[in-house]
C-alpha positions in Angstrom: 1.9 -39.1 -9.4 2.0 -37.2 -12.6 5.2 -35.3 -13.6 5.3 -32.4 -16.0 8.9 -31.3 -16.2 8.3 -28.3 -18.4 6.2 -26.6 -15.8 7.7 -24.0 -13.4 5.9 -24.7 -10.1 6.4 -27.1 -7.2 3.6 -27.1 -4.6 4.9 -28.5 -1.3 3.0 -30.0 1.6 4.1 -27.2 4.0 2.0 -24.6 2.0 5.1 -23.3 0.2 5.4 -23.0 -3.5 8.7 -22.9 -5.5 8.7 -21.1 -8.8 11.6 -21.4 -11.4 12.5 -18.0 -12.6 14.2 -19.2 -15.8 11.2 -21.2 -17.0 9.5 -19.8 -20.1 6.2 -20.0 -18.2 7.5 -18.0 -15.2 5.8 -14.7 -15.8 2.4 -16.3 -16.5 2.7 -18.5 -13.4 3.8 -15.6 -11.3 0.7 -13.6 -12.3 -1.6 -16.6 -11.7 -0.1 -16.9 -8.2 -0.3 -13.3 -7.1 -4.1 -13.2 -6.3 -3.9 -16.0 -3.7 -0.2 -16.5 -2.6 2.4 -14.3 -0.9 6.0 -14.0 -2.1 8.4 -15.0 0.7 11.9 -15.1 -0.9 13.2 -14.2 -4.4 16.8 -15.1 -5.0 18.1 -15.4 -8.5 16.7 -18.8 -9.7 13.9 -20.0 -7.4 11.3 -17.8 -5.9 9.2 -19.1 -3.0 5.6 -18.3 -2.2 3.3 -19.3 0.6 -0.4 -19.8 0.8 -1.9 -18.2 3.9 -5.5 -17.9 5.2 -5.4 -14.2 4.6 -4.2 -14.5 1.0 -7.0 -17.0 0.3 -9.6 -14.8 2.0 -8.5 -11.8 -0.1 -8.8 -13.9 -3.2 -12.3 -15.1 -2.2 -13.4 -11.5 -1.4 -12.1 -10.3 -4.7 -14.2 -12.9 -6.5 -11.4 -15.3 -7.6 -13.1 -18.7 -7.8 -11.7 -21.6 -5.8 -11.8 -23.7 -9.0 -9.5 -21.2 -10.7 -7.0 -21.3 -7.8 -6.8 -25.1 -8.0 -6.7 -25.0 -11.8 -3.7 -22.5 -11.7 -1.7 -24.8 -9.4 -2.5 -27.8 -11.6 -1.7 -26.0 -14.8 1.7 -24.8 -13.8 2.7 -27.6 -11.3 5.4 -30.1 -12.0 3.8 -32.5 -9.7 0.3 -33.2 -8.3 -1.0 -30.8 -5.6 -0.3 -32.5 -2.2 -3.6 -33.8 -0.8 -3.3 -31.8 2.4 -2.7 -28.6 0.5 -5.7 -29.1 -1.7 -7.8 -29.7 1.4 -6.4 -26.7 3.3 -6.9 -24.4 0.3 -10.5 -25.5 0.0 -11.1 -25.3 3.8 -9.7 -21.8 4.3 -11.2 -20.4 1.1 -14.6 -21.6 2.1 -14.4 -20.1 5.6 -14.9 -16.7 4.0 -18.7 -16.3 3.7 -19.6 -18.9 6.3 -20.2 -16.0 8.7 -22.2 -13.0 7.4 -23.1 -9.8 9.2 -26.5 -8.5 8.2 -29.1 -5.9 9.4 -31.3 -7.2 12.2 -34.3 -5.0 11.6 -33.7 -3.1 14.8 -31.9 0.2 15.0 -29.0 -0.6 17.4 -28.3 -4.3 16.6 -26.9 -6.4 13.8 -27.1 -10.1 13.1 -24.2 -12.5 12.8 -25.4 -15.4 10.7 -23.7 -18.7 10.4 -24.1 -21.6 7.9 -23.8 -24.0 10.9 -25.4 -24.2 14.3 -22.3 -25.9 15.6 -20.0 -23.2 14.3 -22.0 -20.5 16.0 -22.1 -22.4 19.2 -18.3 -22.8 19.0 -17.9 -19.0 18.5 -20.1 -18.1 21.4 -17.9 -20.2 23.6 -15.1 -17.8 22.8 -14.8 -14.9 25.3 -13.9 -12.4 22.5 -17.4 -13.1 21.0 -19.6 -14.0 24.0 -18.8 -10.7 25.7 -20.6 -8.8 22.9 -23.4 -11.3 22.2 -27.0 -10.1 23.0 -28.8 -13.3 22.5 -29.5 -15.8 19.7 -32.5 -15.3 17.6 -32.3 -18.8 16.1 -29.9 -21.8 15.9 -27.6 -20.0 13.4 -28.1 -16.3 14.2 -26.7 -14.1 16.9 -27.5 -10.5 17.9 -24.8 -8.0 18.8 -24.6 -4.2 19.2 -24.2 -2.2 16.0 -21.3 -0.2 17.5 -19.4 -3.5 17.9 -19.4 -4.2 14.2 -15.7 -3.6 13.7 -14.7 -5.2 17.0 -16.6 -8.4 16.2 -15.0 -8.6 12.8 -11.5 -8.2 14.4 -12.3 -11.0 16.9 -13.6 -13.3 14.2 -10.6 -13.1 11.9 -8.3 -13.8 14.9 -10.3 -16.9 15.6 -9.9 -17.9 11.9 -13.4 -17.2 10.5 -13.6 -13.9 8.7 -17.1 -12.4 8.4 -18.5 -11.2 5.1 -20.0 -7.8 6.1 -23.3 -7.3 4.3 -24.8 -4.9 6.9 -24.8 -2.1 4.4 -23.8 1.6 4.8 -25.4 4.9 5.6 -25.6 6.9 2.4 -24.3 10.1 3.8 -25.4 13.5 2.6 -25.6 13.7 -1.2 -22.9 15.7 -3.0 -23.3 15.5 -6.8 -20.4 16.4 -9.1 -19.0 15.4 -12.5 -15.6 14.4 -13.8 -14.1 16.8 -16.3 -13.6 15.8 -19.9 -10.7 18.4 -20.2 -8.4 19.1 -17.3 -8.6 22.6 -15.8 -4.9 23.3 -15.4 -3.3 22.0 -18.6 -6.4 21.8 -20.8 -5.7 18.2 -21.7 -8.4 15.6 -22.5 -9.2 13.5 -19.4 -10.8 10.1 -19.1 -10.5 7.2 -16.7 -8.3 4.3 -17.8 -9.9 0.9 -17.9 -8.1 -0.4 -14.8 -9.1 2.8 -12.9 -12.8 2.3 -13.9 -12.6 -1.4 -13.1 -11.0 -0.9 -9.7 -13.4 1.8 -8.6 -16.3 -0.3 -9.8 -15.1 -3.3 -8.0 -15.0 -1.3 -4.8 -18.5 0.3 -5.3 -20.2 -2.8 -6.6 -23.1 -0.8 -8.0 -23.9 0.5 -4.5 -24.8 -2.9 -3.2 -24.0 -4.3 0.2 -21.3 -6.4 -1.3 -19.3 -3.2 -2.2 -18.5 -0.1 -0.2 -15.5 -1.4 1.7 -12.2 -2.6 0.4 -8.6 -1.9 -0.7 -7.3 -1.1 -4.2 -3.7 -1.9 -4.8 -2.0 0.0 -7.6 1.6 1.0 -8.2 2.7 4.5 -7.5 2.3 6.6 -10.6 -0.8 4.6 -11.8 -3.2 7.2 -10.6 -4.5 6.0 -7.2 -5.8 9.6 -6.5 -7.9 9.4 -9.8 -9.2 6.0 -8.6 -10.3 7.7 -5.4 -12.0 10.4 -7.3 -13.7 7.7 -9.5 -15.0 6.0 -6.3 -16.2 9.4 -5.1 -18.0 9.9 -8.4 -19.8 6.6 -8.1 -20.8 7.5 -4.5 -21.9 11.2 -5.1 -21.7 11.9 -1.4 -19.8 14.0 1.1 -16.3 12.5 1.4 -13.5 12.6 4.0 -10.1 11.9 2.6 -7.3 10.9 5.0 -3.7 11.2 3.8 -0.1 11.1 5.0 0.9 14.8 5.1 0.1 18.3 4.1 1.9 18.0 0.8 -0.3 15.0 0.0 -3.4 17.0 1.1 -2.4 19.8 -1.3 -1.9 17.4 -4.1 -5.3 15.8 -3.6 -6.9 19.2 -3.6 -5.0 20.2 -6.8 -6.1 16.9 -8.5 -9.8 17.3 -7.5 -9.9 20.9 -8.8 -8.1 19.8 -12.0 -10.3 16.8 -12.9 -13.7 17.4 -11.4 -16.2 20.3 -11.4 -16.1 20.6 -7.6 -15.7 24.3 -6.8 -12.8 25.3 -4.5 -15.1 26.5 -1.8 -16.5 23.0 -1.4 -13.0 21.5 -0.7 -11.7 21.9 2.9 -8.3 21.0 4.4 -8.2 19.8 7.9 -4.5 19.9 8.8 -2.0 21.6 11.2 -2.3 24.7 9.0 -6.0 25.1 8.7 -9.2 23.3 9.8 -11.9 23.8 7.3 -14.7 21.3 7.0 -16.4 21.2 3.6 -18.4 18.7 1.6 -15.0 17.2 0.4 -12.6 17.4 3.3 -8.9 16.3 3.2 -7.3 15.6 6.5 -3.9 14.3 7.6 -3.3 11.2 9.8 -1.1 13.5 11.9 -3.8 15.9 12.9 -6.4 13.1 13.4 -4.1 11.3 15.8 -2.7 14.5 17.5 -3.0 14.9 21.3 -0.9 16.9 23.7 -0.4 14.1 26.2 -0.7 10.3 26.0 -3.2 10.3 28.8 -5.6 12.6 26.8 -8.3 11.7 24.3 -7.7 12.5 20.6 -9.3 15.9 20.2 -9.7 15.7 16.4 -11.5 12.3 16.3 -14.8 14.1 16.2 -14.0 14.9 12.5 -15.4 11.5 11.7 -18.8 12.6 13.0 -18.9 16.3 12.3 -20.5 15.9 8.8 -22.6 13.0 7.5 -19.9 11.5 5.4 -20.9 8.9 2.9 -17.4 7.8 2.0 -14.0 7.8 3.8 -10.9 7.4 1.7 -7.7 6.2 3.4 -4.7 7.2 1.2 -1.6 5.0 1.7 -3.7 2.6 3.8 -0.7 0.4 4.6 0.6 3.3 6.8 -2.6 3.5 8.8 -1.8 4.4 12.4 -3.2 2.4 15.3 -5.5 5.1 16.6 -7.1 5.4 13.2 -7.7 1.6 13.2 -9.4 2.2 16.6 -11.8 4.9 15.4 -12.4 3.0 12.2 -13.7 0.0 14.2 -16.5 2.3 15.4 -17.5 3.7 12.1 -18.2 0.6 10.0 -21.4 2.0 8.6 -19.4 4.4 6.4 -18.2 3.3 3.0 -14.4 2.9 3.3 -11.8 2.9 0.5 -8.2 2.1 1.1 -5.6 3.0 -1.5 -2.0 1.7 -1.5 0.9 0.4 -3.6 1.5 -2.5 -1.3 -0.5 -4.2 1.5 2.8 -5.2 3.3 2.8 -3.8 6.8 5.9 -4.2 8.9 3.8 -4.6 12.0 1.9 -7.5 10.5 -1.5 -5.9 10.9 -2.7 -6.8 7.4 -5.6 -8.6 8.9 -6.8 -5.4 10.5 -6.8 -3.7 7.2 -8.8 -6.6 5.9 -11.4 -6.4 8.6 -11.7 -2.7 9.3 -11.2 -1.1 5.9 -12.1 -4.1 3.8 -10.6 -6.9 1.8 -8.4 -6.4 -1.3 -10.8 -5.7 -4.2 -8.4 -5.0 -7.0 -4.7 -5.5 -7.6 -2.9 -4.7 -10.8 0.5 -6.2 -11.4 3.1 -3.4 -11.8 4.7 -5.0 -14.9 1.4 -5.3 -16.6 0.8 -1.6 -16.3 4.3 -1.0 -17.4 3.8 -3.0 -20.6 0.6 -1.0 -21.3 2.6 2.3 -20.9 0.7 3.5 -17.8 3.8 3.5 -15.6 7.5 4.0 -16.6 9.9 1.1 -17.3 12.4 0.9 -14.4 15.8 -0.6 -13.8 16.8 -1.3 -10.2 20.5 -1.4 -9.3 22.1 -2.0 -5.9 25.6 -0.6 -5.6 27.7 -2.2 -2.8 30.3 0.0 -1.2 33.1 -0.7 1.3 33.4 1.1 4.6 36.5 3.2 4.8 39.4 1.2 6.3 39.6 3.5 9.3 35.9 2.7 10.2 36.0 -1.1 10.0 37.4 -1.7 13.5 34.9 0.7 15.0 32.1 -1.0 13.1 33.1 -4.4 14.3 33.1 -3.4 18.0 29.9 -1.2 17.8 26.5 -2.2 19.2 23.8 -3.2 16.8 22.1 0.3 16.6 25.4 2.0 15.9 26.3 -0.5 13.3 23.1 0.3 11.4 23.8 4.0 11.5 27.4 3.7 10.6 26.6 1.5 7.5 23.9 3.9 6.4 26.0 7.0 6.7 29.1 5.4 5.0 31.1 8.5 3.8 32.2 6.5 0.7 28.6 6.8 -0.6 29.3 10.5 -1.4 31.7 9.5 -4.2 29.0 7.3 -5.8 26.4 10.1 -5.5 28.8 12.4 -7.3 29.5 9.8 -10.0 25.7 9.2 -10.5 25.1 12.9 -10.7 27.6 13.2 -13.5 26.2 10.1 -15.3 22.7 11.6 -15.1 23.5 15.2 -15.6 20.6 15.8 -18.0 18.1 13.9 -15.8 15.8 14.9 -12.9 17.5 13.1 -9.9 15.9 12.6 -6.5 18.2 11.7 -3.6 16.3 10.0 -0.7 17.7 9.2 2.7 16.8 8.2 6.2 19.3 10.2 8.3 19.2 14.0 8.5 23.0 14.4 9.0 23.7 12.3 6.0 21.4 14.2 3.6 22.5 17.5 5.0 26.1 16.6 4.2 25.2 15.6 0.7 23.2 18.9 0.2 26.2 20.9 1.4 28.7 18.9 -0.7 26.8 19.7 -3.9 25.1 23.0 -3.0 21.6 21.5 -3.3 18.3 22.2 -1.6 17.0 19.6 0.9 13.5 18.9 2.2 13.0 17.4 5.6 10.1 17.3 8.1 11.2 20.7 9.4 11.0 22.4 6.0 8.0 24.8 6.0 5.2 23.6 3.7 5.3 26.7 1.6 9.0 26.1 0.9 8.4 22.4 0.2 5.7 23.3 -2.4 8.0 25.8 -4.0 10.9 23.3 -4.3 8.7 20.5 -5.6 7.3 22.9 -8.2 10.8 23.9 -9.3 11.8 20.3 -9.6 8.6 19.3 -11.5 9.1 22.1 -14.0 12.8 21.2 -14.6 14.1 24.5 -13.3 16.0 22.5 -10.7 17.4 19.0 -11.7 18.6 17.8 -8.3 16.5 17.5 -5.1 17.4 15.9 -1.8 14.6 14.6 0.5 14.4 12.8 3.8 11.8 10.1 4.4 9.0 12.8 4.0 9.5 12.1 0.3 8.5 8.5 0.6 4.9 9.1 -0.2 2.4 11.2 -2.0 4.8 13.4 -3.9 3.8 14.0 -7.5 7.0 14.4 -9.5 6.0 13.3 -13.0 9.3 13.7 -14.9 11.7 12.5 -12.1 13.5 9.6 -13.7 16.4 8.8 -11.4 16.2 8.0 -7.7 19.3 7.5 -5.5 18.5 5.8 -2.2 21.4 6.6 0.2 19.8 5.0 3.3 16.5 3.5 4.4 14.3 2.3 7.2 15.8 -1.1 8.0 14.4 -3.8 5.7 11.1 -2.0 4.9 9.5 -3.4 1.7 6.7 -0.8 1.9 9.3 2.0 1.9 11.0 0.4 -1.1 7.7 0.4 -3.0 7.1 4.1 -2.1 10.5 5.2 -3.1 10.5 3.4 -6.4 7.1 5.0 -7.0 8.5 8.5 -7.0 10.0 7.8 -10.4 7.3 5.6 -12.0 5.0 8.2 -13.7 5.3 7.8 -17.5 7.9 10.1 -18.9 7.1 12.6 -21.6 10.3 11.5 -23.4 9.6 7.8 -22.8 12.9 7.4 -20.8 13.6 4.5 -18.6 13.5 5.2 -14.8 16.7 4.3 -12.8 16.5 3.3 -9.2 19.8 3.1 -7.3 20.3 1.8 -3.8 23.6 2.5 -2.1 24.4 -0.3 0.3 27.5 -0.8 2.5 29.0 -4.2 1.9 29.2 -6.9 4.6 27.1 -4.9 7.1 23.6 -5.0 8.6 22.6 -2.6 5.8 23.3 -5.4 3.3 21.1 -7.8 5.3 18.2 -5.2 5.2 18.7 -4.7 1.5 18.0 -8.3 0.8 14.6 -7.9 2.4 13.9 -4.6 0.6 14.6 -6.1 -2.8 11.9 -8.7 -2.1 9.2 -6.2 -3.0 10.9 -5.2 -6.3 11.4 -8.8 -7.4 7.9 -9.7 -6.4 6.7 -7.1 -8.9 8.8 -8.6 -11.6 11.7 -6.1 -11.7 15.2 -7.2 -12.5 17.5 -6.3 -9.5 21.1 -5.9 -10.4 23.9 -5.8 -7.8 27.2 -4.3 -8.7 30.3 -3.3 -6.9 31.2 0.4 -6.4 34.5 -0.2 -8.1 32.6 -0.3 -11.4 31.7 3.4 -10.9 34.7 4.9 -9.0 38.3 3.9 -9.9 
């Protein structure tokens, strides 16, 4: 066994990988691992990763060569790769592409082709596959109904053999448009950045069957909306855009008008406020999944078939609700683009994103874009705060749910908020919280406006605009501020409470302050956490995302701020 003590990696026989943070080769090794391994834990000195079938299939779908994966582990490993791990990497990697979905030549059927007669025979013995099979046309080919395209893909990935979908797409009605060279609103020069062009091109794949479905992972502030518009520009077709809320829908419309020559009368909003279908239609997940009773059908599902869409864009695809997964399984002939800052889903349905939207086609490391100046430099600080003495006994005897709430709403956090306001009196500060009572109390204490789910959309837009322009330097938001809020010069975020240990929420909240600043200032992200409580346990999971992206995460005691 060879031993290279200067290398930072140890690949272990249980598929885990240990990475030394203090090693000079740490950053290079971390970036080499990210396409095919998932970060599991990230304490101070040793980060641990794991290699999973899904991480390898994403790497294969994105075009990362098996030889490069093995070479990376050999280049950075202290020891030889264990034989079983080398075998499993090769085995799982090569499963992607062993099954291919192709046109059958008949209107209502598709072919599932295998590279092995035995493999196809094994699959047909599985009830999840056999119930849709409509006969074999040869030893390695199987016919199935075209409407079951998504369902078959879901079943195959559960069995452990993901299908490469080469059945192609309906082109949709053409809708030609151009990207502007000068923005409409601020009259600034506009052009796509290299990574925006590359990511959209990786998705579109020159219009071939190997493109047209997939997910692009970029940090908040890196211009995912612009990447979506670039994909639309490649496609030149009628497009349906699904997003998280009405504020996001308005921002998509504003960006499209600002950076394309698409006229306003060709852009429709399909939301709770208005339902206009146009060549470019922006809808919310809420309206698509709305129904009066659980026993009823979804009345707005027909939006997917009302126009001959050539492209469907899923904004914040990691938040995709289950009913949208269901309808997406039935519309696999449409090109589908997912946009997100992280593919982490707290319900562990990443494999459904892979099968129904498409595999990860592009992923830009956050710190790489920071070095290039495309997103702001950020410093992350967790401030640990004691519960008031009079609450400690009540906390100790409370049930689990109440403990979570008590820790989140710790009244001592108010003093820290006040201190941070004073420290950052010249900055644009965003306060984000989970609990309405808590953020209302903060708003009242400092005489500040607050945005919640109950705030009318017209008022939200007005407050966001005042904050963007600098007329108002403090803004408090509930979890509605987690996503799709464009606040370019916000440079401080104070997280007073969050949704348990959600890494995806941590990504979104940090993203509120990552747009490059006009004054080149460093963004500050503070998390207020109650010491020795369930909230501290959740914070350990949330920081996982930040350290995965390469951010330093400092933990300090509240006493440093308040004497």
